[in-house]
C-alpha positions in Angstrom: 18.2 25.0 -4.1 18.1 21.1 -3.3 16.0 18.6 -5.2 12.8 17.7 -4.6 11.8 14.6 -2.7 10.5 11.8 -5.3 7.8 9.8 -4.9 7.7 6.5 -6.7 4.6 4.8 -6.9 2.6 2.7 -8.9 1.2 -1.0 -9.0 2.8 -3.8 -7.1 5.2 -6.2 -9.0 6.0 -3.3 -11.5 9.8 -3.5 -9.8 10.0 -0.2 -7.5 11.7 -1.5 -4.9 14.2 -2.8 -6.7 14.4 0.9 -8.7 14.6 2.3 -5.8 17.6 0.8 -4.3 19.9 0.9 -7.6 18.9 4.8 -7.9 19.7 5.3 -3.7 23.2 3.1 -4.7 23.8 5.4 -7.6 23.0 8.7 -6.1 24.5 8.1 -2.9 22.5 10.3 -0.4 19.3 9.4 -0.7 17.2 7.5 1.9 13.9 5.1 1.2 10.6 5.8 2.8 8.6 3.0 2.6 4.6 3.5 1.6 3.2 -0.2 2.2 0.2 -0.4 4.5 1.3 -3.9 5.1 5.6 -3.5 5.2 5.0 -1.3 8.5 4.1 -5.0 10.6 6.9 -7.0 11.7 7.0 -11.0 10.6 4.7 -9.7 7.5 8.0 -10.2 5.6 7.7 -12.6 2.4 4.2 -12.2 1.6 4.1 -8.0 1.4 7.5 -8.0 -0.5 9.1 -6.0 2.1 12.8 -5.2 1.3 15.0 -8.4 1.5 18.4 -8.0 3.9 20.1 -7.6 0.4 18.4 -4.5 -0.5 18.5 -2.9 2.3 21.9 -3.4 2.9 24.3 0.1 3.1 20.8 1.6 3.0 19.0 3.8 5.0 14.6 2.4 5.1 12.5 3.9 6.8 9.1 3.2 7.9 9.2 -1.1 7.7 8.5 -2.7 10.6 6.7 -0.2 13.2 4.3 -2.7 14.6 3.3 -5.9 15.7 0.9 -7.9 13.2 -1.9 -7.9 16.2 -1.6 -4.0 16.1 -4.0 -2.0 14.6 -2.2 0.7 12.2 -3.8 3.8 10.2 -3.4 6.5 7.5 -3.1 9.0 10.3 -0.5 7.0 11.8 1.4 6.4 8.3 1.4 10.1 7.9 2.8 11.0 11.0 5.5 8.8 11.4 6.5 9.6 7.3 6.7 13.2 8.4 9.0 12.3 11.0 10.8 10.5 9.3 11.0 13.1 6.0 12.3 15.9 8.4 14.8 13.9 9.9 16.0 12.6 6.5 15.7 16.6 5.5 17.7 17.6 8.2 20.5 15.5 7.3 20.7 16.8 4.1 19.6 13.7 2.5 17.5 13.5 -0.3 14.1 11.8 0.1 12.7 9.0 -1.8 9.3 7.7 -1.0 8.3 4.6 -2.6 5.3 2.2 -2.1 2.0 1.2 -3.8 -0.6 2.1 -1.1 -2.4 5.0 -2.8 -4.0 6.4 0.3 -0.6 6.6 2.4 0.8 8.4 -0.4 -1.2 11.2 -0.8 -1.4 11.2 2.6 2.1 12.5 2.8 2.1 14.3 -0.7 -0.8 16.1 0.0 -1.1 16.6 3.5 -4.3 14.9 3.7 -6.2 15.1 7.2 -8.0 11.9 7.4 -11.2 12.2 9.0 -11.7 10.7 13.0 -12.5 7.6 14.6 -16.0 6.7 15.9 -15.8 3.3 17.6 -19.6 3.2 18.7 -21.0 2.6 14.8 -17.8 0.7 14.0 -18.1 -1.9 16.6 -22.0 -2.7 15.5 -20.9 -2.5 11.8 -18.4 -5.2 12.4 -21.0 -7.4 13.8 -23.3 -6.6 10.8 -20.4 -7.5 8.5 -19.6 -10.7 10.3 -23.2 -12.2 9.7 -24.5 -13.6 6.4 -24.2 -11.5 3.2 -23.2 -8.7 5.7 -20.6 -6.9 3.0 -23.0 -7.0 0.7 -25.9 -5.5 2.8 -22.9 -2.7 4.2 -22.0 -2.0 0.7 -25.5 -1.6 -0.3 -25.6 0.7 2.7 -22.9 2.5 1.2 -23.9 3.1 -1.8 -27.3 4.5 -0.1 -25.5 7.2 1.6 -21.9 7.8 -0.2 -22.3 6.2 -4.1 -18.8 8.1 -4.7 -17.1 6.4 -2.0 -19.1 3.1 -2.4 -18.0 3.1 -6.6 -14.2 3.3 -5.1 -14.1 -0.2 -3.2 -15.5 -3.6 -3.6 -18.1 -5.1 -1.4 -15.7 -7.7 -0.2 -13.2 -4.8 0.9 -15.0 -5.3 4.4 -12.3 -3.2 6.3 -12.8 -0.2 3.6 -16.5 -0.4 3.6 -16.9 -0.2 7.1 -14.5 2.6 7.5 -16.3 4.7 4.9 -19.7 4.1 6.8 -18.3 4.6 10.2 -17.0 8.1 9.2 -20.0 8.7 7.2 -22.7 7.7 10.1 -20.3 8.9 12.6 -19.3 12.4 11.1 -23.0 12.8 9.3 -21.1 13.9 6.4 -20.0 11.7 3.5 -16.8 9.7 3.6 -16.1 10.9 -0.5 -16.1 14.6 1.2 -13.5 14.5 3.8 -10.0 16.8 3.3 -9.8 18.6 0.1 -11.2 16.0 -2.2 -8.8 13.0 -3.2 -10.4 14.3 -7.2 -8.1 17.5 -6.4 -4.3 17.0 -7.2 -3.1 20.4 -5.9 0.7 21.6 -6.7 2.9 19.4 -4.4 6.8 19.8 -3.4 7.2 16.0 -4.2 8.2 14.9 -7.9 6.2 11.8 -8.7 7.1 9.0 -10.8 5.2 6.0 -11.9 6.0 2.9 -12.9 3.4 0.7 -14.8 4.0 -2.0 -17.4 1.4 -3.9 -20.0 -1.4 -6.2 -17.8 -0.1 -9.5 -19.5 3.3 -8.3 -18.3 2.3 -7.8 -15.0 0.2 -10.9 -14.6 3.7 -12.9 -15.4 5.4 -10.8 -13.3 2.5 -11.3 -10.1 2.8 -15.2 -10.8 7.2 -15.1 -11.0 7.1 -12.9 -7.6 4.4 -15.6 -6.0 6.5 -18.6 -7.3 10.0 -16.9 -5.4 7.7 -16.0 -2.4 6.3 -19.7 -1.9 10.3 -20.7 -2.4 11.5 -18.2 0.2 9.2 -19.1 2.6 6.1 -17.8 2.5 4.3 -20.8 3.5 6.5 -21.0 7.0 5.7 -17.2 7.5 1.9 -18.1 7.7 2.3 -21.2 9.6 4.3 -18.7 12.5 1.6 -16.3 12.0 -1.4 -18.3 12.6 0.1 -19.6 16.2 1.4 -16.2 17.2 0.0 -15.6 21.0 -2.5 -12.5 19.7 -2.9 -13.7 16.1 -3.2 -10.7 13.6 -4.8 -7.6 13.7 -7.9 -6.5 11.3 -5.9 -4.4 9.3 -2.6 -6.8 8.9 -5.4 -9.8 8.1 -6.1 -7.5 4.4 -2.6 -8.3 3.5 -2.6 -10.7 0.2 -2.0 -13.9 0.6 -2.2 -15.0 4.1 -6.0 -15.6 4.5 -4.7 -18.2 1.2 -2.0 -19.5 2.4 -3.8 -20.0 6.1 -7.0 -21.9 4.1 -4.9 -24.0 2.6 -2.6 -25.0 5.9 -6.2 -25.6 7.4 -7.0 -27.9 4.9 -9.7 -26.1 3.2 -8.4 -25.7 -0.4 -5.3 -27.4 -2.1 -2.3 -25.5 -2.5 -3.0 -25.0 -6.1 -6.2 -23.1 -5.7 -4.8 -20.9 -3.1 -2.1 -19.9 -5.1 -4.8 -18.9 -8.4 -6.8 -17.1 -5.9 -3.5 -14.9 -4.7 -2.9 -14.5 -8.1 -6.7 -12.9 -8.7 -6.6 -11.0 -5.7 -3.1 -9.6 -6.7 -3.9 -8.7 -10.1 -7.7 -7.3 -9.0 -5.1 -5.2 -6.4 -2.7 -3.9 -9.4 -6.0 -2.8 -11.5 -7.2 -0.7 -8.5 -3.8 0.9 -7.9 -3.6 1.7 -11.8 -6.7 3.4 -11.4 -6.0 5.2 -8.8 -2.6 6.4 -9.6 -3.7 6.6 -13.4 -5.7 9.5 -12.3 -3.3 12.0 -10.8 -2.1 14.5 -13.9 1.6 15.2 -12.1 2.6 11.7 -12.1 5.3 11.1 -14.9 5.0 7.7 -15.8 7.5 5.1 -16.9 7.6 1.6 -18.3 10.8 -0.5 -16.8 9.9 -3.2 -19.9 10.6 0.0 -22.7 13.6 1.4 -21.7 16.1 1.8 -18.9 14.0 3.3 -15.9 17.4 4.6 -13.8 18.2 6.9 -15.8 14.8 8.7 -16.2 14.2 8.5 -12.7 18.3 10.4 -12.1 17.0 12.7 -14.3 13.8 13.3 -12.9 15.4 13.3 -9.3 18.1 15.9 -10.3 15.4 18.6 -11.2 15.3 21.2 -8.0 18.8 20.5 -7.6 21.1 23.5 -7.2 
């Protein structure tokens, strides 16, 4: 029996990519499948902490650089691309390592979630409302009335998610939280799920240090290039952390230090949401990379189910 496919998950900045690369280089027959909502965009490289040239060298990476920054991308599109990539990897007799922190994308693959449909007539109206004064807060209050469970899982400031939840709830006549088998149901999966997590203080330091490296590697230049792209960035691409804040600095609307503080604040908030999301999944085996060598543990877990 071949080894079960692995999924390496957890909050941002915990070292998932570095560990995945180390594992793939040691094991040898591993192909990596990115599970990051923003690494699918070409040109969003430094700010999304996409695998570097060195981290890609000699390895097969999938689901990076799929679409242009001006294109929309969805969970359904991700699931279709991931399933095709995984089928190809397994058809070659290689091992699958899914790696990333976008929780809904992970569940779409490990649990074969069926995302709800699109209702553009509702979405266009909701987007107009969101753009008005107090719009995001008003939409979130509306979601609280219609689907309090979904509303409790997202911040009012996350306009894209709030609009999507309302679009589905209004368009389908069903609460957004009712679709699929339910995100609160953790059925058996053929994937071996492994998570990385560190203390909040350690994570805050790692987030700050990563931002320093990103700025040193040309993050500002990347944002400047995207600002001048002919078609700009799509609604989904604009949600990527750091780009909005650095664009505000380049526009003269804040200082670089203010932009940095806001990026760090929003990244820490994202990490807390990711911790909560993955922390609810009882199937995940957790590793602390600051307490022990996670590579040995990952190799043992990766060998489960081997012939």
